[in-house]
C-alpha positions as CSV (number, residue, x, y, z in Angstrom):
1,M,67.9,110.9,126.5
2,S,68.3,107.9,124.5
3,Q,71.6,106.0,125.5
4,E,73.9,105.2,122.8
5,S,76.0,102.4,122.7
6,L,78.8,101.1,120.8
7,H,79.5,97.7,120.3
8,I,83.4,96.3,119.6
9,D,84.0,93.1,118.1
10,D,87.7,92.6,118.4
11,Q,89.2,90.2,116.8
12,P,92.9,89.0,114.9
13,G,93.3,90.0,111.2
14,T,94.1,87.3,108.6
15,Q,97.6,88.7,108.0
16,A,100.3,88.4,111.2
17,G,100.8,91.3,113.3
18,C,97.2,92.5,112.5
19,R,94.4,93.3,114.5
20,V,90.9,94.5,113.8
21,L,88.3,96.2,115.8
22,R,84.9,95.9,114.1
23,L,82.4,99.2,115.8
24,S,78.8,99.1,115.4
25,G,77.2,102.6,117.0
26,P,78.2,106.3,117.6
27,L,81.8,107.0,118.5
28,V,80.6,110.0,120.9
29,V,81.5,111.2,124.5
30,T,79.3,108.3,126.5
31,T,80.9,105.5,124.1
32,I,84.8,106.2,123.8
33,F,85.8,104.9,127.2
34,G,85.7,101.2,125.9
35,F,87.0,102.6,122.9
36,Q,90.4,104.0,124.2
37,S,90.5,100.7,126.4
38,F,90.4,98.4,123.5
39,V,93.4,100.4,121.6
40,R,95.4,101.1,124.5
41,A,95.3,97.2,125.3
42,D,96.0,96.3,121.6
43,M,100.0,95.6,121.3
44,S,99.5,94.6,117.6
45,Q,101.9,96.2,114.9
46,S,98.9,96.9,112.6
47,L,95.4,98.0,114.0
48,I,92.8,98.1,111.4
49,I,89.4,100.4,112.7
50,D,86.3,99.0,110.8
51,F,83.8,102.0,110.8
52,S,81.1,100.4,108.2
53,H,78.6,100.4,111.0
54,V,79.5,103.7,112.8
55,P,76.7,106.1,111.7
56,Y,78.4,109.0,113.1
57,V,81.2,110.8,115.6
58,D,81.5,113.6,117.4
59,S,84.7,115.7,119.0
60,A,85.3,113.3,121.9
61,G,85.4,110.4,119.2
62,I,87.6,112.3,116.7
63,G,89.8,113.0,119.7
64,A,89.6,109.3,120.6
65,L,90.8,109.0,117.0
66,V,94.0,111.2,116.9
67,G,94.7,110.0,120.6
68,A,95.2,106.5,119.0
69,Y,97.0,107.6,115.9
70,V,99.5,109.5,118.3
71,S,99.9,106.8,121.1
72,R,100.7,104.0,117.9
73,Q,102.5,106.6,115.9
74,R,105.0,107.1,119.3
75,V,105.9,103.4,119.0
76,G,106.0,102.5,115.5
77,R,102.7,100.8,114.9
78,T,100.0,101.7,112.6
79,L,96.2,102.5,112.6
80,A,94.0,102.2,109.4
81,L,90.4,103.2,109.3
82,V,88.0,100.8,106.7
83,G,84.5,101.7,105.6
84,V,84.5,105.3,106.8
85,S,80.9,106.5,106.0
86,Q,80.8,110.3,104.2
87,R,79.2,111.7,107.3
88,V,82.4,110.7,109.4
89,R,84.7,111.4,106.8
90,H,83.3,114.9,106.5
91,A,83.7,115.5,110.2
92,L,87.5,114.3,110.1
93,E,87.9,116.9,107.5
94,V,86.1,119.6,109.3
95,T,88.5,119.2,112.3
96,R,91.6,119.1,109.7
97,V,92.7,115.4,111.0
98,E,91.8,113.6,108.1
99,Q,95.4,113.8,106.9
100,L,96.3,111.2,109.8
101,F,94.8,108.3,108.9
102,Q,94.8,105.6,106.3
103,F,91.6,104.7,104.7
104,F,90.5,101.5,102.5
105,D,87.5,100.2,101.5
106,S,88.0,96.6,103.1
107,V,89.7,95.2,105.7
108,S,91.9,93.0,103.5
109,A,92.5,95.9,101.7
110,A,94.1,97.5,105.0
111,E,95.6,94.3,105.6
112,G,97.4,93.8,102.5
113,A,98.8,97.5,103.1
114,A,99.8,96.8,106.4
115,V,102.0,93.7,105.4
116,A,103.4,95.5,102.2
């Protein structure tokens, strides 16, 4: 069994109140714990998650995303997804959670929407 890993690059956005998480690797049951820790620790007004290098997600990864969305919504903060592949988007559609998320083609577009 191969060990999958998820690299998370956490950086401030170019706009005040924005934070960007750039993910590299699959968001799956074996990798969600680090992701959840980053999301829980983040206190920014707008969290942008760059999925450009996420090849796939499983049900646990989708659950972690929904959990991130719910916890941020509850306190009036936003969550945006950037660079979501067709495969990941299809997984979100099949599980009927895609309507929860805002999707953008670039981090700059997501930051622009966050400050608008």
